[in-house]
N, CA, C and O atoms as a GROMACS GRO file, in nm:
protein
  360
    1LYS      N    1   8.185   2.867   0.236
    1LYS     CA    2   8.299   2.947   0.279
    1LYS      C    3   8.427   2.868   0.253
    1LYS      O    4   8.435   2.751   0.291
    2SER      N    5   8.525   2.929   0.190
    2SER     CA    6   8.649   2.859   0.158
    2SER      C    7   8.744   2.863   0.276
    2SER      O    8   8.720   2.934   0.374
    3GLY      N    9   8.853   2.784   0.267
    3GLY     CA   10   8.952   2.782   0.374
    3GLY      C   11   9.043   2.904   0.373
    3GLY      O   12   9.119   2.924   0.467
    4GLN      N   13   9.035   2.985   0.267
    4GLN     CA   14   9.118   3.105   0.258
    4GLN      C   15   9.036   3.226   0.302
    4GLN      O   16   8.915   3.232   0.282
    5GLN      N   17   9.106   3.322   0.361
    5GLN     CA   18   9.040   3.444   0.404
    5GLN      C   19   9.134   3.561   0.379
    5GLN      O   20   9.252   3.555   0.414
    6VAL      N   21   9.083   3.666   0.317
    6VAL     CA   22   9.162   3.786   0.290
    6VAL      C   23   9.086   3.903   0.351
    6VAL      O   24   8.968   3.924   0.323
    7MET      N   25   9.155   3.981   0.436
    7MET     CA   26   9.090   4.096   0.498
    7MET      C   27   9.189   4.210   0.517
    7MET      O   28   9.311   4.190   0.508
    8VAL      N   29   9.136   4.327   0.543
    8VAL     CA   30   9.218   4.446   0.566
    8VAL      C   31   9.200   4.486   0.712
    8VAL      O   32   9.088   4.506   0.759
    9GLU      N   33   9.312   4.498   0.783
    9GLU     CA   34   9.311   4.541   0.923
    9GLU      C   35   9.374   4.680   0.933
    9GLU      O   36   9.469   4.710   0.861
   10GLU      N   37   9.322   4.761   1.020
   10GLU     CA   38   9.378   4.894   1.049
   10GLU      C   39   9.397   4.978   0.923
   10GLU      O   40   9.486   5.063   0.918
   11GLU      N   41   9.314   4.955   0.823
   11GLU     CA   42   9.310   5.032   0.698
   11GLU      C   43   9.433   5.020   0.610
   11GLU      O   44   9.430   5.065   0.495
   12ASN      N   45   9.544   4.961   0.659
   12ASN     CA   46   9.663   4.955   0.573
   12ASN      C   47   9.737   4.822   0.584
   12ASN      O   48   9.850   4.810   0.535
   13THR      N   49   9.676   4.721   0.646
   13THR     CA   50   9.741   4.591   0.658
   13THR      C   51   9.654   4.485   0.593
   13THR      O   52   9.540   4.462   0.634
   14LEU      N   53   9.708   4.421   0.490
   14LEU     CA   54   9.637   4.313   0.420
   14LEU      C   55   9.673   4.181   0.487
   14LEU      O   56   9.791   4.149   0.501
   15VAL      N   57   9.572   4.104   0.528
   15VAL     CA   58   9.594   3.978   0.598
   15VAL      C   59   9.541   3.864   0.511
   15VAL      O   60   9.424   3.865   0.472
   16VAL      N   61   9.628   3.766   0.481
   16VAL     CA   62   9.589   3.647   0.405
   16VAL      C   63   9.601   3.529   0.501
   16VAL      O   64   9.707   3.504   0.558
   17ARG      N   65   9.490   3.457   0.518
   17ARG     CA   66   9.486   3.349   0.615
   17ARG      C   67   9.427   3.224   0.549
   17ARG      O   68   9.333   3.234   0.471
   18SER      N   69   9.484   3.108   0.581
   18SER     CA   70   9.432   2.981   0.531
   18SER      C   71   9.413   2.888   0.649
   18SER      O   72   9.500   2.875   0.735
   19GLY      N   73   9.297   2.823   0.652
   19GLY     CA   74   9.266   2.732   0.761
   19GLY      C   75   9.337   2.599   0.750
   19GLY      O   76   9.340   2.523   0.847
   20GLY      N   77   9.396   2.569   0.634
   20GLY     CA   78   9.468   2.444   0.616
   20GLY      C   79   9.381   2.324   0.594
   20GLY      O   80   9.429   2.211   0.601
   21LYS      N   81   9.250   2.344   0.568
   21LYS     CA   82   9.160   2.231   0.545
   21LYS      C   83   9.161   2.193   0.397
   21LYS      O   84   9.142   2.279   0.311
   22ARG      N   85   9.185   2.066   0.368
   22ARG     CA   86   9.188   2.019   0.229
   22ARG      C   87   9.126   1.881   0.221
   22ARG      O   88   9.128   1.805   0.318
   23LYS      N   89   9.072   1.848   0.105
   23LYS     CA   90   9.024   1.712   0.081
   23LYS      C   91   9.144   1.623   0.052
   23LYS      O   92   9.250   1.671   0.013
   24ARG      N   93   9.127   1.495   0.071
   24ARG     CA   94   9.236   1.402   0.045
   24ARG      C   95   9.243   1.362  -0.103
   24ARG      O   96   9.351   1.335  -0.155
   25GLU      N   97   9.129   1.359  -0.169
   25GLU     CA   98   9.130   1.315  -0.309
   25GLU      C   99   9.142   1.434  -0.404
   25GLU      O  100   9.120   1.549  -0.366
   26GLU      N  101   9.178   1.402  -0.526
   26GLU     CA  102   9.191   1.505  -0.629
   26GLU      C  103   9.054   1.558  -0.663
   26GLU      O  104   8.958   1.481  -0.670
   27GLY      N  105   9.042   1.687  -0.685
   27GLY     CA  106   8.912   1.740  -0.724
   27GLY      C  107   8.896   1.886  -0.693
   27GLY      O  108   8.992   1.964  -0.697
   28GLU      N  109   8.773   1.922  -0.662
   28GLU     CA  110   8.740   2.063  -0.641
   28GLU      C  111   8.670   2.075  -0.508
   28GLU      O  112   8.580   1.997  -0.476
   29GLU      N  113   8.710   2.175  -0.429
   29GLU     CA  114   8.649   2.196  -0.298
   29GLU      C  115   8.622   2.343  -0.277
   29GLU      O  116   8.713   2.425  -0.281
   30GLU      N  117   8.498   2.376  -0.255
   30GLU     CA  118   8.457   2.512  -0.219
   30GLU      C  119   8.515   2.616  -0.314
   30GLU      O  120   8.562   2.721  -0.269
   31GLY      N  121   8.513   2.591  -0.444
   31GLY     CA  122   8.558   2.688  -0.541
   31GLY      C  123   8.706   2.685  -0.570
   31GLY      O  124   8.752   2.757  -0.659
   32CYS      N  125   8.786   2.604  -0.498
   32CYS     CA  126   8.930   2.596  -0.520
   32CYS      C  127   8.964   2.460  -0.582
   32CYS      O  128   8.928   2.356  -0.527
   33LYS      N  129   9.032   2.463  -0.695
   33LYS     CA  130   9.073   2.339  -0.761
   33LYS      C  131   9.220   2.314  -0.731
   33LYS      O  132   9.298   2.408  -0.716
   34TYR      N  133   9.257   2.188  -0.721
   34TYR     CA  134   9.397   2.152  -0.702
   34TYR      C  135   9.421   2.016  -0.765
   34TYR      O  136   9.329   1.936  -0.779
   35LEU      N  137   9.546   1.989  -0.803
   35LEU     CA  138   9.582   1.864  -0.867
   35LEU      C  139   9.659   1.772  -0.774
   35LEU      O  140   9.651   1.650  -0.788
   36ARG      N  141   9.734   1.827  -0.680
   36ARG     CA  142   9.819   1.746  -0.594
   36ARG      C  143   9.824   1.804  -0.454
   36ARG      O  144   9.824   1.925  -0.435
   37LEU      N  145   9.827   1.716  -0.356
   37LEU     CA  146   9.840   1.760  -0.218
   37LEU      C  147   9.965   1.697  -0.159
   37LEU      O  148  10.001   1.585  -0.194
   38GLU      N  149  10.031   1.769  -0.069
   38GLU     CA  150  10.146   1.711  -0.001
   38GLU      C  151  10.096   1.615   0.106
   38GLU      O  152   9.984   1.629   0.156
   39ARG      N  153  10.180   1.518   0.142
   39ARG     CA  154  10.139   1.417   0.240
   39ARG      C  155  10.138   1.469   0.383
   39ARG      O  156  10.065   1.416   0.467
   40ARG      N  157  10.218   1.570   0.411
   40ARG     CA  158  10.220   1.620   0.548
   40ARG      C  159  10.085   1.683   0.583
   40ARG      O  160  10.007   1.720   0.495
   41ALA      N  161  10.061   1.694   0.711
   41ALA     CA  162   9.933   1.749   0.757
   41ALA      C  163   9.920   1.894   0.712
   41ALA      O  164  10.018   1.969   0.718
   42PRO      N  165   9.801   1.936   0.666
   42PRO     CA  166   9.783   2.075   0.626
   42PRO      C  167   9.811   2.169   0.742
   42PRO      O  168   9.774   2.141   0.856
   43GLN      N  169   9.876   2.279   0.713
   43GLN     CA  170   9.910   2.375   0.817
   43GLN      C  171   9.837   2.506   0.794
   43GLN      O  172   9.805   2.542   0.681
   44LYS      N  173   9.811   2.574   0.903
   44LYS     CA  174   9.749   2.706   0.892
   44LYS      C  175   9.854   2.805   0.843
   44LYS      O  176   9.972   2.794   0.875
   45LEU      N  177   9.808   2.902   0.765
   45LEU     CA  178   9.898   3.002   0.707
   45LEU      C  179   9.845   3.140   0.742
   45LEU      O  180   9.725   3.166   0.734
   46LEU      N  181   9.936   3.228   0.781
   46LEU     CA  182   9.898   3.366   0.809
   46LEU      C  183  10.008   3.458   0.758
   46LEU      O  184  10.123   3.447   0.800
   47ARG      N  185   9.974   3.547   0.666
   47ARG     CA  186  10.070   3.643   0.612
   47ARG      C  187  10.008   3.782   0.620
   47ARG      O  188   9.889   3.800   0.594
   48LYS      N  189  10.090   3.880   0.657
   48LYS     CA  190  10.044   4.019   0.663
   48LYS      C  191  10.133   4.105   0.573
   48LYS      O  192  10.255   4.089   0.571
   49PHE      N  193  10.069   4.195   0.500
   49PHE     CA  194  10.139   4.285   0.408
   49PHE      C  195  10.092   4.428   0.436
   49PHE      O  196   9.972   4.452   0.449
   50ARG      N  197  10.186   4.520   0.444
   50ARG     CA  198  10.149   4.661   0.462
   50ARG      C  199  10.115   4.720   0.326
   50ARG      O  200  10.194   4.711   0.232
   51LEU      N  201   9.998   4.779   0.317
   51LEU     CA  202   9.954   4.838   0.191
   51LEU      C  203  10.014   4.978   0.175
   51LEU      O  204  10.033   5.048   0.274
   52PRO      N  205  10.046   5.018   0.052
   52PRO     CA  206  10.096   5.154   0.029
   52PRO      C  207   9.985   5.256   0.056
   52PRO      O  208   9.867   5.223   0.059
   53GLU      N  209  10.025   5.380   0.074
   53GLU     CA  210   9.928   5.486   0.106
   53GLU      C  211   9.826   5.507  -0.006
   53GLU      O  212   9.713   5.549   0.020
   54ASN      N  213   9.865   5.478  -0.130
   54ASN     CA  214   9.773   5.502  -0.242
   54ASN      C  215   9.689   5.378  -0.276
   54ASN      O  216   9.630   5.373  -0.384
   55ALA      N  217   9.683   5.279  -0.186
   55ALA     CA  218   9.601   5.160  -0.212
   55ALA      C  219   9.454   5.190  -0.184
   55ALA      O  220   9.421   5.256  -0.086
   56ASN      N  221   9.367   5.142  -0.273
   56ASN     CA  222   9.222   5.160  -0.256
   56ASN      C  223   9.168   5.036  -0.185
   56ASN      O  224   9.134   4.937  -0.250
   57ALA      N  225   9.159   5.041  -0.053
   57ALA     CA  226   9.116   4.925   0.026
   57ALA      C  227   8.973   4.883  -0.006
   57ALA      O  228   8.937   4.767   0.014
   58ALA      N  229   8.890   4.976  -0.054
   58ALA     CA  230   8.751   4.944  -0.084
   58ALA      C  231   8.735   4.858  -0.209
   58ALA      O  232   8.630   4.797  -0.228
   59SER      N  233   8.838   4.852  -0.294
   59SER     CA  234   8.823   4.778  -0.419
   59SER      C  235   8.913   4.655  -0.427
   59SER      O  236   8.938   4.605  -0.536
   60ILE      N  237   8.961   4.604  -0.314
   60ILE     CA  238   9.046   4.485  -0.315
   60ILE      C  239   8.963   4.363  -0.351
   60ILE      O  240   8.853   4.344  -0.299
   61THR      N  241   9.016   4.281  -0.443
   61THR     CA  242   8.948   4.157  -0.481
   61THR      C  243   9.045   4.040  -0.461
   61THR      O  244   9.167   4.057  -0.467
   62ALA      N  245   8.988   3.922  -0.438
   62ALA     CA  246   9.069   3.801  -0.421
   62ALA      C  247   8.997   3.684  -0.484
   62ALA      O  248   8.875   3.674  -0.478
   63LYS      N  249   9.075   3.594  -0.547
   63LYS     CA  250   9.014   3.473  -0.602
   63LYS      C  251   9.111   3.357  -0.585
   63LYS      O  252   9.233   3.376  -0.580
   64CYS      N  253   9.055   3.238  -0.575
   64CYS     CA  254   9.136   3.116  -0.560
   64CYS      C  255   9.116   3.033  -0.686
   64CYS      O  256   9.004   2.995  -0.719
   65GLU      N  257   9.225   3.005  -0.757
   65GLU     CA  258   9.219   2.927  -0.880
   65GLU      C  259   9.338   2.833  -0.886
   65GLU      O  260   9.453   2.876  -0.877
   66ASN      N  261   9.310   2.705  -0.903
   66ASN     CA  262   9.413   2.602  -0.908
   66ASN      C  263   9.505   2.605  -0.786
   66ASN      O  264   9.626   2.584  -0.797
   67GLY      N  265   9.446   2.632  -0.670
   67GLY     CA  266   9.523   2.632  -0.546
   67GLY      C  267   9.604   2.757  -0.520
   67GLY      O  268   9.679   2.763  -0.423
   68VAL      N  269   9.590   2.859  -0.607
   68VAL     CA  270   9.665   2.984  -0.592
   68VAL      C  271   9.566   3.096  -0.560
   68VAL      O  272   9.470   3.118  -0.633
   69VAL      N  273   9.592   3.167  -0.451
   69VAL     CA  274   9.509   3.282  -0.415
   69VAL      C  275   9.572   3.406  -0.477
   69VAL      O  276   9.687   3.438  -0.449
   70THR      N  277   9.495   3.476  -0.560
   70THR     CA  278   9.541   3.599  -0.624
   70THR      C  279   9.465   3.716  -0.565
   70THR      O  280   9.342   3.718  -0.566
   71VAL      N  281   9.538   3.814  -0.512
   71VAL     CA  282   9.479   3.933  -0.452
   71VAL      C  283   9.515   4.052  -0.540
   71VAL      O  284   9.632   4.072  -0.572
   72VAL      N  285   9.415   4.131  -0.579
   72VAL     CA  286   9.437   4.249  -0.662
   72VAL      C  287   9.405   4.373  -0.578
   72VAL      O  288   9.294   4.388  -0.526
   73VAL      N  289   9.504   4.461  -0.566
   73VAL     CA  290   9.488   4.586  -0.492
   73VAL      C  291   9.503   4.701  -0.591
   73VAL      O  292   9.610   4.720  -0.649
   74GLU      N  293   9.396   4.777  -0.610
   74GLU     CA  294   9.401   4.890  -0.702
   74GLU      C  295   9.458   5.012  -0.633
   74GLU      O  296   9.448   5.028  -0.511
   75LYS      N  297   9.519   5.100  -0.712
   75LYS     CA  298   9.572   5.226  -0.660
   75LYS      C  299   9.464   5.333  -0.668
   75LYS      O  300   9.380   5.332  -0.758
   76LEU      N  301   9.469   5.425  -0.574
   76LEU     CA  302   9.382   5.542  -0.581
   76LEU      C  303   9.435   5.635  -0.690
   76LEU      O  304   9.556   5.638  -0.713
   77PRO      N  305   9.348   5.710  -0.757
   77PRO     CA  306   9.399   5.803  -0.859
   77PRO      C  307   9.486   5.910  -0.793
   77PRO      O  308   9.460   5.950  -0.680
   78PRO      N  309   9.590   5.955  -0.863
   78PRO     CA  310   9.678   6.057  -0.805
   78PRO      C  311   9.600   6.187  -0.782
   78PRO      O  312   9.506   6.216  -0.856
   79PRO      N  313   9.638   6.264  -0.681
   79PRO     CA  314   9.569   6.391  -0.658
   79PRO      C  315   9.594   6.486  -0.775
   79PRO      O  316   9.700   6.480  -0.838
   80PRO      N  317   9.498   6.573  -0.805
   80PRO     CA  318   9.518   6.666  -0.917
   80PRO      C  319   9.635   6.759  -0.890
   80PRO      O  320   9.657   6.804  -0.777
   81LYS      N  321   9.710   6.787  -0.996
   81LYS     CA  322   9.825   6.876  -0.982
   81LYS      C  323   9.776   7.020  -0.964
   81LYS      O  324   9.675   7.059  -1.023
   82PRO      N  325   9.847   7.097  -0.883
   82PRO     CA  326   9.804   7.237  -0.866
   82PRO      C  327   9.817   7.313  -0.998
   82PRO      O  328   9.912   7.293  -1.074
   83LYS      N  329   9.721   7.400  -1.022
   83LYS     CA  330   9.721   7.477  -1.147
   83LYS      C  331   9.741   7.624  -1.113
   83LYS      O  332   9.675   7.678  -1.025
   84THR      N  333   9.834   7.686  -1.184
   84THR     CA  334   9.860   7.828  -1.162
   84THR      C  335   9.761   7.908  -1.244
   84THR      O  336   9.745   7.886  -1.364
   85VAL      N  337   9.694   8.000  -1.178
   85VAL     CA  338   9.597   8.086  -1.245
   85VAL      C  339   9.659   8.225  -1.257
   85VAL      O  340   9.707   8.283  -1.160
   86GLU      N  341   9.656   8.276  -1.379
   86GLU     CA  342   9.714   8.408  -1.401
   86GLU      C  343   9.621   8.516  -1.346
   86GLU      O  344   9.500   8.514  -1.370
   87VAL      N  345   9.678   8.609  -1.271
   87VAL     CA  346   9.597   8.714  -1.211
   87VAL      C  347   9.601   8.836  -1.305
   87VAL      O  348   9.708   8.887  -1.340
   88ALA      N  349   9.482   8.880  -1.342
   88ALA     CA  350   9.473   8.997  -1.431
   88ALA      C  351   9.478   9.124  -1.345
   88ALA      O  352   9.406   9.135  -1.246
   89ILE      N  353   9.561   9.219  -1.384
   89ILE     CA  354   9.573   9.346  -1.312
   89ILE      C  355   9.495   9.451  -1.390
   89ILE      O  356   9.518   9.472  -1.509
   90SER      N  357   9.401   9.517  -1.320
   90SER     CA  358   9.320   9.618  -1.389
   90SER      C  359   9.341   9.756  -1.331
   90SER      O  360   9.281   9.853  -1.378
   0.00000   0.00000   0.00000
């Protein structure tokens, strides 16, 4: 389990959380690579984002690469446009 966590709360709030745990040496930890660490103590991070109404919460993906967490939120397909049907008079 990595130190980062991405979840959806209340169906429209995206929560990105980091436990602040890091190794001291250069390398790779739990799937996350990094080249440099700051000297200050690691801090916990919590960010919340409101998702748009057309966000597909079921297909959200997240990955951690080179110390950067990338979250992809897909849009739901637009609703079909109403079609006018011609009425035949007999």
